[in-house]
VOFIVEX-913343 format. One record per atom (N, C-alpha, C): residue number from 1; residue in three letters; atom name; z, y, x. Coordinates in pm, 1 decimal. Atoms other than C-alpha are relative to their C-alpha. Layout:
N
ATOM  num  residu  atome  Z  Y  X
ATOM  NUM  ALA  CA  Z  Y  X
...
//
This chain:
95
ATOM  num  residu  atome  Z  Y  X
ATOM  1  MET  N  -76.2  39.4  -117.6
ATOM  1  MET  CA  -3139.8  967.6  4611.8
ATOM  1  MET  C  -92.1  -59.2  107.0
ATOM  2  LYS  N  92.7  59.7  -96.4
ATOM  2  LYS  CA  -3420.9  766.7  4771.4
ATOM  2  LYS  C  -83.2  106.8  70.5
ATOM  3  LYS  N  78.9  -108.5  -58.6
ATOM  3  LYS  CA  -3624.0  1084.8  4825.0
ATOM  3  LYS  C  82.2  76.8  102.9
ATOM  4  LEU  N  -87.2  -69.4  -94.5
ATOM  4  LEU  CA  -3326.7  1251.2  4996.0
ATOM  4  LEU  C  16.7  -81.7  127.5
ATOM  5  LEU  N  -13.4  88.5  -116.1
ATOM  5  LEU  CA  -3275.2  951.7  5224.2
ATOM  5  LEU  C  -128.0  -0.9  82.4
ATOM  6  LEU  N  128.2  -2.1  -69.0
ATOM  6  LEU  CA  -3643.7  949.0  5309.8
ATOM  6  LEU  C  -18.5  131.7  75.3
ATOM  7  ALA  N  13.4  -131.0  -64.2
ATOM  7  ALA  CA  -3641.8  1322.0  5384.4
ATOM  7  ALA  C  90.0  11.1  122.3
ATOM  8  VAL  N  -93.1  -4.0  -113.6
ATOM  8  VAL  CA  -3335.8  1291.5  5610.1
ATOM  8  VAL  C  -51.2  -89.5  112.4
ATOM  9  SER  N  53.5  92.1  -101.0
ATOM  9  SER  CA  -3489.7  993.1  5789.3
ATOM  9  SER  C  -117.1  61.9  75.4
ATOM  10  VAL  N  116.0  -64.5  -62.5
ATOM  10  VAL  CA  -3812.0  1182.6  5854.9
ATOM  10  VAL  C  46.0  111.1  93.5
ATOM  11  LEU  N  -52.4  -107.3  -85.5
ATOM  11  LEU  CA  -3617.5  1480.6  5990.4
ATOM  11  LEU  C  62.8  -55.0  126.5
ATOM  12  LEU  N  -66.6  57.6  -117.0
ATOM  12  LEU  CA  -3408.9  1263.7  6220.2
ATOM  12  LEU  C  -99.3  -62.4  97.0
ATOM  13  LEU  N  100.2  60.0  -86.8
ATOM  13  LEU  CA  -3713.1  1083.0  6353.9
ATOM  13  LEU  C  -78.2  104.4  77.5
ATOM  14  ASN  N  75.4  -105.7  -65.8
ATOM  14  ASN  CA  -3871.8  1414.4  6447.1
ATOM  14  ASN  C  83.6  88.0  92.1
ATOM  15  VAL  N  -85.1  -76.2  -91.4
ATOM  15  VAL  CA  -3574.1  1547.2  6645.1
ATOM  15  VAL  C  -30.0  -47.0  141.6
ATOM  16  PRO  N  31.9  42.4  -135.5
ATOM  16  PRO  CA  -3675.5  1548.5  7012.3
ATOM  16  PRO  C  123.9  -43.1  76.8
ATOM  17  LEU  N  -107.3  43.1  -88.6
ATOM  17  LEU  CA  -3461.5  1361.8  7260.7
ATOM  17  LEU  C  -5.1  86.7  123.4
ATOM  18  VAL  N  1.3  -91.4  -112.8
ATOM  18  VAL  CA  -3359.1  1608.1  7528.5
ATOM  18  VAL  C  100.7  -38.7  107.8
ATOM  19  GLN  N  -94.5  40.5  -102.0
ATOM  19  GLN  CA  -3108.7  1413.4  7729.1
ATOM  19  GLN  C  -49.1  -125.2  69.5
ATOM  20  ALA  N  28.2  120.9  -74.9
ATOM  20  ALA  CA  -3159.7  1162.1  8001.9
ATOM  20  ALA  C  102.0  -104.9  -41.5
ATOM  21  ALA  N  -82.1  111.5  43.8
ATOM  21  ALA  CA  -2995.2  823.7  7962.0
ATOM  21  ALA  C  141.9  1.4  55.1
ATOM  22  GLY  N  -130.3  1.7  -64.9
ATOM  22  GLY  CA  -2695.6  900.0  8185.4
ATOM  22  GLY  C  107.0  79.4  -73.0
ATOM  23  ASP  N  -116.1  -71.0  52.3
ATOM  23  ASP  CA  -2357.2  1057.8  8124.3
ATOM  23  ASP  C  4.9  139.9  61.7
ATOM  24  ALA  N  9.9  -137.2  -50.6
ATOM  24  ALA  CA  -2389.3  1436.5  8156.0
ATOM  24  ALA  C  131.8  51.2  57.0
ATOM  25  LYS  N  -129.9  -46.0  -50.8
ATOM  25  LYS  CA  -2015.8  1492.1  8208.5
ATOM  25  LYS  C  23.4  -52.8  141.7
ATOM  26  ARG  N  -13.2  55.6  -136.1
ATOM  26  ARG  CA  -2005.7  1256.3  8506.8
ATOM  26  ARG  C  -101.6  64.9  92.2
ATOM  27  GLY  N  103.1  -64.9  -79.5
ATOM  27  GLY  CA  -2330.6  1412.5  8627.5
ATOM  27  GLY  C  40.8  139.0  43.9
ATOM  28  GLN  N  -47.2  -134.1  -34.8
ATOM  28  GLN  CA  -2177.1  1758.7  8617.6
ATOM  28  GLN  C  102.4  -7.9  113.6
ATOM  29  GLU  N  -101.2  16.8  -105.2
ATOM  29  GLU  CA  -1883.6  1638.5  8828.4
ATOM  29  GLU  C  -65.7  -33.8  133.8
ATOM  30  LEU  N  71.1  36.0  -123.0
ATOM  30  LEU  CA  -2118.7  1478.5  9083.5
ATOM  30  LEU  C  -75.9  119.7  55.6
ATOM  31  TYR  N  78.2  -116.0  -42.4
ATOM  31  TYR  CA  -2340.0  1786.0  9093.5
ATOM  31  TYR  C  90.1  105.3  63.9
ATOM  32  GLN  N  -89.6  -102.9  -52.2
ATOM  32  GLN  CA  -2051.6  2026.3  9143.3
ATOM  32  GLN  C  65.7  -41.9  131.1
ATOM  33  ALA  N  -65.2  47.7  -122.0
ATOM  33  ALA  CA  -1892.4  1810.1  9412.0
ATOM  33  ALA  C  -96.7  -14.2  117.5
ATOM  34  ASN  N  92.7  34.2  -107.9
ATOM  34  ASN  CA  -2210.4  1742.3  9609.4
ATOM  34  ASN  C  -119.9  91.9  16.0
ATOM  35  CYS  N  128.1  -70.8  -3.8
ATOM  35  CYS  CA  -2504.5  1965.0  9522.8
ATOM  35  CYS  C  13.7  150.7  17.6
ATOM  36  THR  N  -15.6  -144.7  -4.0
ATOM  36  THR  CA  -2362.7  2314.1  9504.2
ATOM  36  THR  C  14.7  55.5  141.3
ATOM  37  ARG  N  -3.9  -50.9  -138.2
ATOM  37  ARG  CA  -2324.2  2334.9  9880.7
ATOM  37  ARG  C  -139.2  41.6  47.1
ATOM  38  CYS  N  137.7  -37.8  -34.1
ATOM  38  CYS  CA  -2706.1  2358.6  9899.8
ATOM  38  CYS  C  -69.0  78.3  -111.5
ATOM  39  HIS  N  68.3  -58.6  115.3
ATOM  39  HIS  CA  -2803.7  2473.5  9548.5
ATOM  39  HIS  C  95.5  84.4  -83.8
ATOM  40  ASP  N  -69.2  -69.6  108.3
ATOM  40  ASP  CA  -2687.7  2741.5  9312.5
ATOM  40  ASP  C  -87.2  -16.2  -124.1
ATOM  41  THR  N  73.8  26.5  124.4
ATOM  41  THR  CA  -2802.3  2745.4  8951.2
ATOM  41  THR  C  -135.6  68.1  -5.7
ATOM  42  SER  N  129.4  -68.4  4.8
ATOM  42  SER  CA  -3090.5  2982.0  9024.8
ATOM  42  SER  C  -116.1  -92.1  36.3
ATOM  43  VAL  N  106.8  94.0  -35.4
ATOM  43  VAL  CA  -3286.2  2689.8  9171.5
ATOM  43  VAL  C  -56.3  -68.4  -125.1
ATOM  44  HIS  N  42.2  67.2  123.7
ATOM  44  HIS  CA  -3304.3  2543.3  8819.6
ATOM  44  HIS  C  -60.2  95.5  -101.7
ATOM  45  THR  N  47.3  -96.5  99.5
ATOM  45  THR  CA  -3393.6  2864.2  8639.1
ATOM  45  THR  C  -112.2  90.0  51.0
ATOM  46  ARG  N  105.5  -86.7  -54.1
ATOM  46  ARG  CA  -3649.6  3024.0  8867.9
ATOM  46  ARG  C  -133.4  -28.7  -69.3
ATOM  47  PRO  N  126.5  18.4  72.8
ATOM  47  PRO  CA  -3992.9  3076.8  8708.9
ATOM  47  PRO  C  -99.8  -90.1  72.1
ATOM  48  ASN  N  96.2  82.3  -75.6
ATOM  48  ASN  CA  -4181.1  2894.8  8986.6
ATOM  48  ASN  C  62.0  -131.9  46.1
ATOM  49  ARG  N  -65.6  124.9  -39.7
ATOM  49  ARG  CA  -3966.1  2580.3  8990.6
ATOM  49  ARG  C  -102.1  -112.1  14.8
ATOM  50  ILE  N  94.1  107.6  -33.1
ATOM  50  ILE  CA  -4127.5  2263.7  9120.6
ATOM  50  ILE  C  17.3  -123.5  -88.7
ATOM  51  ILE  N  -25.4  114.1  88.4
ATOM  51  ILE  CA  -3987.4  2025.7  8857.5
ATOM  51  ILE  C  -58.2  31.4  -137.1
ATOM  52  HIS  N  70.3  -25.1  126.4
ATOM  52  HIS  CA  -4199.7  1988.8  8543.8
ATOM  52  HIS  C  14.5  -113.0  -101.9
ATOM  53  SER  N  -20.1  110.9  92.9
ATOM  53  SER  CA  -4079.6  1667.0  8378.9
ATOM  53  SER  C  132.9  -66.8  30.7
ATOM  54  LEU  N  -124.0  74.3  -22.3
ATOM  54  LEU  CA  -3774.9  1445.9  8338.4
ATOM  54  LEU  C  -16.9  -98.0  115.1
ATOM  55  ASP  N  26.2  92.1  -110.8
ATOM  55  ASP  CA  -3933.0  1192.4  8572.6
ATOM  55  ASP  C  1.1  75.5  133.2
ATOM  56  GLY  N  0.0  -82.0  -120.2
ATOM  56  GLY  CA  -3992.6  1467.5  8828.6
ATOM  56  GLY  C  141.4  43.0  38.5
ATOM  57  LEU  N  -138.9  -36.1  -25.0
ATOM  57  LEU  CA  -3629.0  1575.3  8792.2
ATOM  57  LEU  C  73.6  -116.4  66.2
ATOM  58  LYS  N  -66.6  118.0  -56.6
ATOM  58  LYS  CA  -3506.5  1222.0  8861.2
ATOM  58  LYS  C  -46.5  -26.6  142.8
ATOM  59  LYS  N  52.0  21.1  -135.8
ATOM  59  LYS  CA  -3733.7  1189.9  9164.2
ATOM  59  LYS  C  56.9  102.9  96.7
ATOM  60  ARG  N  -54.4  -105.2  -86.6
ATOM  60  ARG  CA  -3607.4  1521.9  9301.9
ATOM  60  ARG  C  147.2  -26.5  30.0
ATOM  61  ILE  N  -140.5  35.2  -21.8
ATOM  61  ILE  CA  -3246.7  1411.5  9255.7
ATOM  61  ILE  C  8.8  -113.4  101.6
ATOM  62  GLN  N  1.1  110.3  -97.3
ATOM  62  GLN  CA  -3326.3  1087.9  9442.4
ATOM  62  GLN  C  -31.5  51.3  139.9
ATOM  63  PHE  N  35.6  -59.5  -128.4
ATOM  63  PHE  CA  -3487.2  1292.3  9720.6
ATOM  63  PHE  C  121.3  69.3  62.0
ATOM  64  CYS  N  -117.0  -72.1  -50.8
ATOM  64  CYS  CA  -3181.9  1516.5  9755.1
ATOM  64  CYS  C  114.2  -96.1  32.4
ATOM  65  GLU  N  -105.4  100.3  -24.0
ATOM  65  GLU  CA  -2943.8  1220.3  9728.0
ATOM  65  GLU  C  -24.3  -72.8  130.7
ATOM  66  SER  N  35.2  70.3  -123.5
ATOM  66  SER  CA  -3127.2  1040.8  10006.8
ATOM  66  SER  C  17.9  89.9  121.9
ATOM  67  ASN  N  -13.4  -93.2  -112.7
ATOM  67  ASN  CA  -3146.1  1346.7  10233.8
ATOM  67  ASN  C  145.2  37.6  27.0
ATOM  68  GLY  N  -141.0  -32.4  -16.0
ATOM  68  GLY  CA  -2780.2  1421.2  10172.0
ATOM  68  GLY  C  86.3  -120.3  33.7
ATOM  69  ARG  N  -69.7  126.3  -31.3
ATOM  69  ARG  CA  -2688.8  1058.4  10242.9
ATOM  69  ARG  C  122.9  -19.5  -89.4
ATOM  70  LEU  N  -109.3  8.3  95.2
ATOM  70  LEU  CA  -2478.4  1047.7  9928.9
ATOM  70  LEU  C  29.2  -142.8  -45.5
ATOM  71  ASN  N  -16.6  139.9  39.7
ATOM  71  ASN  CA  -2529.7  675.7  9858.1
ATOM  71  ASN  C  38.4  -15.9  -147.0
ATOM  72  TRP  N  -24.3  11.8  142.5
ATOM  72  TRP  CA  -2536.3  723.8  9482.6
ATOM  72  TRP  C  -66.2  -124.4  -56.2
ATOM  73  SER  N  59.0  111.8  73.3
ATOM  73  SER  CA  -2601.2  434.5  9250.1
ATOM  73  SER  C  -109.4  55.5  -92.1
ATOM  74  PRO  N  99.6  -45.3  98.2
ATOM  74  PRO  CA  -2897.8  448.5  9009.7
ATOM  74  PRO  C  66.3  64.9  -123.1
ATOM  75  GLU  N  -70.5  -57.5  114.5
ATOM  75  GLU  CA  -2644.0  522.0  8733.2
ATOM  75  GLU  C  46.4  142.6  30.3
ATOM  76  GLN  N  -43.9  -134.4  -36.2
ATOM  76  GLN  CA  -2509.3  823.8  8921.5
ATOM  76  GLN  C  -118.6  97.5  1.6
ATOM  77  ILE  N  120.7  -83.3  2.9
ATOM  77  ILE  CA  -2862.7  957.9  8964.8
ATOM  77  ILE  C  -35.7  32.8  -145.0
ATOM  78  GLU  N  24.7  -22.8  142.9
ATOM  78  GLU  CA  -2914.1  915.7  8588.0
ATOM  78  GLU  C  101.1  98.4  -57.6
ATOM  79  ASP  N  -103.2  -91.6  48.5
ATOM  79  ASP  CA  -2585.5  1097.3  8527.2
ATOM  79  ASP  C  -32.5  144.1  38.7
ATOM  80  VAL  N  33.7  -135.1  -45.2
ATOM  80  VAL  CA  -2690.4  1397.7  8736.2
ATOM  80  VAL  C  -124.2  49.7  -73.3
ATOM  81  ALA  N  120.0  -38.0  75.8
ATOM  81  ALA  CA  -3030.9  1397.5  8567.2
ATOM  81  ALA  C  36.7  39.1  -143.1
ATOM  82  ALA  N  -43.4  -31.6  136.7
ATOM  82  ALA  CA  -2860.6  1394.2  8226.6
ATOM  82  ALA  C  65.2  137.4  -4.8
ATOM  83  TYR  N  -66.5  -130.7  -4.6
ATOM  83  TYR  CA  -2644.6  1690.9  8323.9
ATOM  83  TYR  C  -101.4  113.3  18.7
ATOM  84  LEU  N  95.7  -107.1  -28.6
ATOM  84  LEU  CA  -2925.2  1900.1  8473.5
ATOM  84  LEU  C  -99.5  19.0  -113.9
ATOM  85  ASN  N  95.0  -9.5  110.2
ATOM  85  ASN  CA  -3161.1  1818.4  8189.6
ATOM  85  ASN  C  64.2  67.6  -121.4
ATOM  86  ALA  N  -67.9  -60.6  114.8
ATOM  86  ALA  CA  -2906.8  1908.8  7922.5
ATOM  86  ALA  C  29.2  147.6  24.3
ATOM  87  LYS  N  -40.9  -137.3  -32.0
ATOM  87  LYS  CA  -2800.7  2228.2  8100.5
ATOM  87  LYS  C  -118.5  94.0  22.0
ATOM  88  PHE  N  106.6  -90.0  -42.5
ATOM  88  PHE  CA  -3132.0  2364.4  8233.0
ATOM  88  PHE  C  -140.0  -36.1  -50.2
ATOM  89  TYR  N  140.5  34.7  13.7
ATOM  89  TYR  CA  -3451.2  2168.6  8177.2
ATOM  89  TYR  C  -45.2  -32.7  -142.1
ATOM  90  LYS  N  30.2  36.0  139.8
ATOM  90  LYS  CA  -3449.9  2024.0  7822.0
ATOM  90  LYS  C  -128.7  -81.1  -15.2
ATOM  91  TYR  N  116.6  87.2  11.8
ATOM  91  TYR  CA  -3722.0  1766.8  7891.2
ATOM  91  TYR  C  28.6  -113.7  -95.2
ATOM  92  LYS  N  -13.4  113.7  90.8
ATOM  92  LYS  CA  -3784.6  1491.9  7640.5
ATOM  92  LYS  C  -0.2  -129.0  80.5
ATOM  93  GLU  N  -4.1  134.8  -58.5
ATOM  93  GLU  CA  -3695.9  1135.0  7738.0
ATOM  93  GLU  C  -121.7  -74.2  -52.5
ATOM  94  VAL  N  116.7  78.1  40.6
ATOM  94  VAL  CA  -4006.8  918.2  7731.9
ATOM  94  VAL  C  46.6  -142.5  -22.9
ATOM  95  PRO  N  -48.0  136.3  30.6
ATOM  95  PRO  CA  -3936.9  587.2  7556.7
ATOM  95  PRO  C  -67.5  -105.8  84.0
//
């Protein structure tokens, strides 16, 4: 039993974290209500995309939020990052 618990623990510790800290469902709602007027999903799937990390994704969301004068809270930015990361990017969260 101890060996099984140890094996499960090791497996769980090696599972990569692929979601940002925010709420992806709320992020999806914010994205669809505010971002789709300028972006379609191809911007996130193109081979020459300019975002290469979760931090870069968050910075790009802040850039767009500021230019769009959306007045999002830091939590809303995290929510959109969580949604986009889960749906398209799959970057690991850095502890």
